[in-house]
N, C-alpha and C positions, 0 to 999 in steps of 0.2 A: 427430472425428479420433482414431485409435488410434496409440499409439506402439509401439515394438518390444516392449514388455512388456505389451501389450494394455490399457494404461491409456487411459481416455477423456479426451482433452485438450479441455476446453471453457471454460477460464478464462484470460483475458488480464489481466495487471496492467500498467498503463501509468504509468510514472514520468514526469511532465511537467516536472519541474525537479529540479536537484540543490541548489537553494537552500532555506534554512530560517531561520525567525526565532528558533529556539532552538538551543542547543548541548548537547543531552542527553549526559551523560557516557558512556553506553554506545553512542552512535551517532556522535559527531563529536568530534575533538580540540578543545581549547579555542582553539587558534590558527586553527581553521578548516581548510579544504581548498582545493586548487586547483580552481576552478570551471570548468565547461565554458563556452566562449565562446558568447555569445548567438547568433551566426550559425550555430553548429553544432547548436543544439537544434532538434528537429523542430517544424515549424509545426503549428497546429491542423488545417490542411488535410491535411498529410502523415499526422498521427495518424489522422484520420478515414478517409482513403483506405485506409490499411493495415488499420484495424479492420474496414472494410467487407469487405475480402478475407478477413480472418480469420473473420468471422462466416459468410460464405458457405462457408468450409471446415469450420465446426463449432463455432466459439466462440459461446457464448451468455451468458457471465458476464464482465463487464468491471468492473475497479476502477481508479480514478484515484488515484495515489499521488505521492510526491515522494522526497526532500525534503518540503517542505510545499507541497501543491498550491495552497493559497489565497494563496501569495505570488506565484504567476504571474498576471500581468495578464490579465483576461478569461477566467478558467478556466470561468466559468459558460457562456460561449459554446461552449466545447468540450463541456461537458455537453449543451447543447442539440443540438449536431451529432451526438454519439454517440447520444443518445436517439432521434434520427430514423432510426437504422439498424434496419430490420426484422430481427428475429431475436435482438436483445439482450433477454433476459428478466430480467436482474439487472444494474443499473447502480449502482455504489456508489463511495464515496470513503473514504480514510483520511486523517485530519487530526489535528494536535495540539490543535485546538480553540480556539486563541488568537483567531483571527479569525472563528470560526464564527457568533457572534451576528450579525455584519454580513452574512453570506452565506447563512445557512440557508434563508431564504424564497426568495431568488433562485435557489439551487441546486435547491430543490424545484420551483419554477415552471419551471425549465429542463428538468426530467425526471429529476433524481437520485432514486433510489428509497430508498436507505438510506445510513447513514454509520457509520464506526468512529472512535472518538475515543481517543487515547492518554491514559491516566491511571494513574499508578503509585502515587500517594499522595493522601490528602486533607489532609495536613499542609502548610499554605502554605509554611513554611520549608523543609521537605524538598523540596517541589516546586521551589521556587526554586533549591535547591542542585543537584538532579538535572538540571534543565534549564538551569542557569547563567543564571537571571534571569527565568524564566517566571512569569506571574501566574495562580495557580490560580483565582481568582475569575472571570477571563475565560473559562477553560475551562468552569467550571460554568455560567456564563451561556450559553455556546455550546451546551452539551448541552441546556439548557432550551429554547433557541431552536429547536434541531433537532427536538425533540419537538413543539413548537407548530407547526412548519412541516409536520408530517406525515411526516417521514423515519422510516420504520419497517422493521426495528427499529433503534434506536440501540444499537450495541455498543461496549463499553469494552475496549480493549486494555491490559492491565496487565502490565508486565514484572516478573518475579520473579527472585530469585537462585537459588532451588532448588525451592520448592513453594508452593502456594496458602495454606498455613497461616501464612505470615509475617504479622507484625502489620499492615503497610500493606495487604497483599493482602486480609486479612480485613475491614478497614475499608472498602476499595473494594467488596468483595462485598456487605457490608451496605448500603452506599449504593445499589448497583445494584438490590438487592432492593426497597428502599423506593421507588425512583424508576421501577421498571418497565423497567430496562435489562438487557441481556444482557452478561455479562462473560466475557472470554477471558484466561487467564493464560498468558503467553509467557515461557518461561525465557530468560535472557540468552544470546544466541548470539554466536559469533565466526566470521566468514566465513573468515578466514585459516587458522584451525586446524580448521575443519569441525565446530565444536561446536554442536549443535542437538538439540532434543528435541520430542516431540509436544506440541502446544498443548492445554492443558486448556480444554475448552469449545469447541474449534474443530477444524478438520481439518488445519491446518498441521503440518509436521514429520513427517508419516506418508508416507514415500517410496513405499510400495506402493500408495497411493491418490492420489498426486499428480496433479493435473489441470491444472497451470499452465504458462504461458509468460510471460515478462516482457520488456517493451519499455522500454529505457532512454531517457533524454531525448535522447540523440544518435542514437537509431535502431538500437541493437543489440538484436536479439531473442535473449534468453538462455533456454535450455531448463531451467535449474535455478539456484536461488538460490546453491547451493554448487558452482558450476562456473565456470571461467574462459571457457568457450566462448560465443561470441556471433556473430550473423550480421547484417550490415548490411542493413537494408531499403532503404537508398538505393542501395547498390552492387549488391545481388542482385535487388532487386525484391521485392514482397510475397510472391508465390507461392513463389519459390525460397527466400527466407529462412525461410518457414514450413516448407517441405519439409525443409530442412537442420536446422532447430532441432528438429523433431519426430524426425528420424532420430538426432540427437545427444543426445536426452534420456537421461540416465543412469538406471540402475536405482536408484541411491542417490547422494545428494550427497556430495561429498568436501571441497573447499575452494574459496574464491574469493579470488584475490589481485588482481583487476582492479577490483572494485566495493566500495563501502561501503554501509551501510544508507541513507545520505543520498542516494544516487542510484539505488537499485534498489528501494526501497520495502518491504523486509522480506518 
Protein backbone atom coordinates (compact mmCIF):
# COMPACT_ATOMS: atom_id res chain seq x y z
CA UNK A 1 0.00 0.00 0.00
CA UNK A 2 1.19 3.51 -0.82
CA UNK A 3 -0.06 6.57 1.03
CA UNK A 4 -0.44 10.11 -0.39
CA UNK A 5 3.27 10.76 0.15
CA UNK A 6 4.36 7.60 -1.68
CA UNK A 7 5.39 5.82 1.52
CA UNK A 8 5.13 2.04 1.45
CA UNK A 9 2.76 1.11 4.31
CA UNK A 10 3.43 -2.50 5.29
CA UNK A 11 3.54 -2.46 9.11
CA UNK A 12 0.58 -2.96 11.46
CA UNK A 13 0.95 -2.49 15.21
CA UNK A 14 -1.88 -4.11 17.18
CA UNK A 15 -2.52 -2.99 20.75
CA UNK A 16 -4.44 -5.86 22.35
CA UNK A 17 -5.08 -4.25 25.74
CA UNK A 18 -4.83 -0.95 27.60
CA UNK A 19 -4.00 -2.80 30.82
CA UNK A 20 -0.51 -3.10 32.26
CA UNK A 21 1.09 -4.63 35.34
CA UNK A 22 3.48 -1.67 35.69
CA UNK A 23 2.97 2.07 36.10
CA UNK A 24 6.01 3.51 34.36
CA UNK A 25 6.34 7.20 35.16
CA UNK A 26 6.66 8.35 31.54
CA UNK A 27 3.74 6.20 30.38
CA UNK A 28 0.96 6.18 32.96
CA UNK A 29 -0.10 8.38 35.89
CA UNK A 30 0.31 6.81 39.33
CA UNK A 31 -3.43 6.76 39.93
CA UNK A 32 -3.94 4.82 36.71
CA UNK A 33 -6.31 5.63 33.86
CA UNK A 34 -9.92 5.00 32.90
CA UNK A 35 -9.81 1.58 31.27
CA UNK A 36 -11.74 0.39 28.25
CA UNK A 37 -14.66 -1.86 29.11
CA UNK A 38 -13.92 -5.52 28.43
CA UNK A 39 -16.92 -5.79 26.12
CA UNK A 40 -15.55 -2.96 23.96
CA UNK A 41 -12.16 -4.57 23.34
CA UNK A 42 -11.68 -6.44 20.07
CA UNK A 43 -11.89 -10.20 20.26
CA UNK A 44 -9.08 -12.32 18.87
CA UNK A 45 -11.35 -13.34 16.02
CA UNK A 46 -11.97 -9.68 15.14
CA UNK A 47 -8.26 -8.87 15.28
CA UNK A 48 -7.41 -11.85 13.09
CA UNK A 49 -10.13 -11.09 10.55
CA UNK A 50 -8.97 -7.49 10.21
CA UNK A 51 -5.32 -8.51 9.98
CA UNK A 52 -6.13 -10.97 7.21
CA UNK A 53 -7.68 -8.13 5.18
CA UNK A 54 -4.74 -5.84 5.97
CA UNK A 55 -2.24 -8.46 4.84
CA UNK A 56 -4.15 -8.97 1.60
CA UNK A 57 -3.86 -5.19 1.08
CA UNK A 58 -0.09 -5.16 1.60
CA UNK A 59 0.74 -5.48 5.31
CA UNK A 60 3.58 -7.96 5.90
CA UNK A 61 4.92 -6.92 9.30
CA UNK A 62 2.76 -7.24 12.45
CA UNK A 63 3.63 -6.35 16.03
CA UNK A 64 1.51 -7.12 19.11
CA UNK A 65 1.64 -4.42 21.78
CA UNK A 66 -0.36 -3.06 24.71
CA UNK A 67 -0.49 -1.87 27.42
CA UNK A 68 1.27 -5.05 28.35
CA UNK A 69 0.17 -7.78 25.92
CA UNK A 70 1.08 -10.62 28.28
CA UNK A 71 -1.58 -9.55 30.77
CA UNK A 72 -4.30 -10.37 28.24
CA UNK A 73 -5.55 -13.89 28.76
CA UNK A 74 -4.70 -16.33 26.00
CA UNK A 75 -2.53 -13.96 23.97
CA UNK A 76 -0.47 -16.92 22.70
CA UNK A 77 -3.63 -18.10 20.92
CA UNK A 78 -3.78 -14.77 19.09
CA UNK A 79 -0.14 -15.27 18.08
CA UNK A 80 -1.05 -18.69 16.71
CA UNK A 81 -3.99 -17.26 14.77
CA UNK A 82 -1.92 -14.45 13.27
CA UNK A 83 1.01 -16.75 12.46
CA UNK A 84 -1.34 -18.81 10.30
CA UNK A 85 -2.04 -15.86 8.00
CA UNK A 86 -0.11 -16.33 4.78
CA UNK A 87 1.81 -13.18 3.91
CA UNK A 88 3.01 -12.15 7.37
CA UNK A 89 6.79 -12.34 7.18
CA UNK A 90 7.57 -10.61 10.48
CA UNK A 91 5.47 -11.33 13.59
CA UNK A 92 6.72 -9.75 16.81
CA UNK A 93 5.70 -8.46 20.22
CA UNK A 94 6.73 -5.67 22.58
CA UNK A 95 6.60 -6.48 26.31
CA UNK A 96 7.89 -5.14 29.60
CA UNK A 97 9.28 -8.61 30.21
CA UNK A 98 7.89 -9.20 33.70
CA UNK A 99 5.92 -12.29 32.62
CA UNK A 100 8.13 -13.23 29.69
CA UNK A 101 9.92 -16.13 31.40
CA UNK A 102 6.54 -17.87 31.76
CA UNK A 103 5.46 -17.27 28.17
CA UNK A 104 8.57 -17.20 25.97
CA UNK A 105 8.53 -20.83 24.86
CA UNK A 106 4.74 -20.87 24.42
CA UNK A 107 4.92 -17.74 22.25
CA UNK A 108 7.72 -19.17 20.15
CA UNK A 109 5.83 -22.44 19.68
CA UNK A 110 2.74 -20.45 18.63
CA UNK A 111 4.70 -18.73 15.86
CA UNK A 112 6.10 -15.52 17.34
CA UNK A 113 9.34 -14.71 15.54
CA UNK A 114 10.99 -12.05 17.67
CA UNK A 115 10.45 -9.82 20.67
CA UNK A 116 11.26 -6.36 22.03
CA UNK A 117 11.69 -5.90 25.77
CA UNK A 118 11.54 -2.54 27.56
CA UNK A 119 14.56 -1.97 29.79
CA UNK A 120 15.70 1.51 30.83
CA UNK A 121 18.20 0.68 33.57
CA UNK A 122 20.07 -2.22 35.15
CA UNK A 123 19.88 -0.70 38.61
CA UNK A 124 17.16 -2.63 40.54
CA UNK A 125 16.22 0.38 42.68
CA UNK A 126 16.03 2.74 39.72
CA UNK A 127 13.98 0.18 37.82
CA UNK A 128 11.59 -0.17 40.75
CA UNK A 129 11.27 3.62 40.93
CA UNK A 130 10.71 4.20 37.20
CA UNK A 131 8.17 1.38 36.92
CA UNK A 132 6.59 2.01 40.33
CA UNK A 133 7.30 -1.45 41.69
CA UNK A 134 8.71 -3.57 38.87
CA UNK A 135 11.14 -6.43 39.47
CA UNK A 136 14.26 -6.11 37.33
CA UNK A 137 15.30 -9.71 38.02
CA UNK A 138 12.08 -10.97 36.42
CA UNK A 139 12.80 -8.97 33.26
CA UNK A 140 16.36 -10.27 32.97
CA UNK A 141 15.07 -13.81 33.48
CA UNK A 142 12.49 -13.18 30.75
CA UNK A 143 15.14 -11.98 28.31
CA UNK A 144 17.17 -15.10 28.95
CA UNK A 145 14.09 -17.27 28.43
CA UNK A 146 13.32 -15.50 25.13
CA UNK A 147 16.81 -16.26 23.85
CA UNK A 148 16.53 -19.90 24.89
CA UNK A 149 13.14 -20.13 23.16
CA UNK A 150 14.74 -19.05 19.89
CA UNK A 151 13.08 -15.66 19.57
CA UNK A 152 15.56 -13.82 17.36
CA UNK A 153 16.52 -11.12 17.57
CA UNK A 154 15.70 -10.03 21.10
CA UNK A 155 15.70 -6.24 20.99
CA UNK A 156 15.89 -3.96 24.00
CA UNK A 157 13.89 -0.71 24.05
CA UNK A 158 15.67 1.77 26.31
CA UNK A 159 13.97 5.09 27.03
CA UNK A 160 16.38 7.99 27.44
CA UNK A 161 15.93 11.61 28.46
CA UNK A 162 18.13 13.11 25.76
CA UNK A 163 20.92 10.89 24.37
CA UNK A 164 22.45 7.38 24.53
CA UNK A 165 25.47 8.66 26.49
CA UNK A 166 23.44 8.83 29.71
CA UNK A 167 24.79 6.58 32.46
CA UNK A 168 21.93 4.09 32.52
CA UNK A 169 21.83 3.93 28.71
CA UNK A 170 25.55 3.11 28.54
CA UNK A 171 25.13 0.33 31.10
CA UNK A 172 22.19 -1.11 29.13
CA UNK A 173 24.24 -0.92 25.91
CA UNK A 174 27.14 -2.81 27.54
CA UNK A 175 24.73 -5.47 28.81
CA UNK A 176 23.25 -5.89 25.33
CA UNK A 177 26.68 -6.25 23.77
CA UNK A 178 27.65 -8.95 26.27
CA UNK A 179 24.40 -10.87 25.86
CA UNK A 180 24.06 -10.64 22.08
CA UNK A 181 21.02 -8.35 22.19
CA UNK A 182 20.12 -5.43 19.94
CA UNK A 183 19.40 -2.12 21.64
CA UNK A 184 17.23 0.81 20.55
CA UNK A 185 17.34 4.14 22.38
CA UNK A 186 14.02 5.97 22.41
CA UNK A 187 13.89 9.55 23.59
CA UNK A 188 11.01 10.33 25.95
CA UNK A 189 7.99 11.40 23.93
CA UNK A 190 4.89 13.42 24.73
CA UNK A 191 1.80 12.66 22.66
CA UNK A 192 -0.11 15.78 23.68
CA UNK A 193 2.69 18.22 22.84
CA UNK A 194 3.91 16.29 19.80
CA UNK A 195 7.40 15.83 21.21
CA UNK A 196 9.26 12.99 19.49
CA UNK A 197 12.55 12.24 17.78
CA UNK A 198 14.24 9.58 15.66
CA UNK A 199 14.95 6.30 17.45
CA UNK A 200 18.65 5.52 17.84
CA UNK A 201 19.20 2.04 16.42
CA UNK A 202 15.72 1.80 14.93
CA UNK A 203 13.40 3.33 12.34
CA UNK A 204 10.79 4.96 14.56
CA UNK A 205 10.30 8.72 14.63
CA UNK A 206 11.40 9.24 11.03
CA UNK A 207 8.22 10.58 9.47
CA UNK A 208 9.50 10.57 5.89
CA UNK A 209 10.00 6.80 6.12
CA UNK A 210 7.02 5.89 8.31
CA UNK A 211 5.39 2.64 7.19
CA UNK A 212 2.94 2.10 10.07
CA UNK A 213 -0.72 1.89 10.92
CA UNK A 214 -1.92 1.27 14.47
CA UNK A 215 -4.96 -0.66 15.70
CA UNK A 216 -6.14 0.19 19.21
CA UNK A 217 -7.77 -2.30 21.61
CA UNK A 218 -11.27 -1.02 20.88
CA UNK A 219 -10.81 -1.21 17.11
CA UNK A 220 -9.75 2.27 16.02
CA UNK A 221 -7.29 2.20 13.14
CA UNK A 222 -4.95 5.16 13.57
CA UNK A 223 -2.74 6.43 10.75
CA UNK A 224 -0.16 8.10 13.01
CA UNK A 225 0.99 7.89 16.62
CA UNK A 226 0.89 11.69 16.82
CA UNK A 227 -2.59 12.22 15.44
CA UNK A 228 -6.09 12.21 16.92
CA UNK A 229 -7.63 10.66 13.83
CA UNK A 230 -8.94 7.12 13.95
CA UNK A 231 -11.28 4.91 11.94
CA UNK A 232 -13.44 2.22 13.51
CA UNK A 233 -13.00 -1.19 11.91
CA UNK A 234 -16.30 -2.24 13.49
CA UNK A 235 -18.33 0.64 12.10
CA UNK A 236 -16.61 1.03 8.73
CA UNK A 237 -15.48 -2.51 8.06
CA UNK A 238 -11.89 -3.53 7.50
CA UNK A 239 -11.50 -2.44 3.88
CA UNK A 240 -13.02 1.01 4.35
CA UNK A 241 -11.15 1.68 7.60
CA UNK A 242 -7.90 0.79 5.84
CA UNK A 243 -8.72 3.04 2.90
CA UNK A 244 -9.59 6.02 5.09
CA UNK A 245 -6.62 5.56 7.43
CA UNK A 246 -4.24 5.35 4.49
CA UNK A 247 -5.74 8.48 2.95
CA UNK A 248 -5.55 10.35 6.28
CA UNK A 249 -1.95 9.45 7.11
CA UNK A 250 -0.20 12.81 7.62
CA UNK A 251 3.15 13.80 6.19
CA UNK A 252 4.33 14.44 9.73
CA UNK A 253 2.91 13.78 13.18
CA UNK A 254 1.53 16.69 15.20
CA UNK A 255 -0.09 15.68 18.50
CA UNK A 256 -2.43 13.11 20.02
CA UNK A 257 -4.93 14.09 22.72
CA UNK A 258 -7.02 10.92 22.39
CA UNK A 259 -4.60 8.15 23.27
CA UNK A 260 -1.80 7.41 25.72
CA UNK A 261 1.17 5.09 25.31
CA UNK A 262 -0.67 2.63 27.55
CA UNK A 263 -3.27 1.93 24.86
CA UNK A 264 -1.57 2.62 21.55
CA UNK A 265 1.72 0.82 22.04
CA UNK A 266 4.27 3.54 21.34
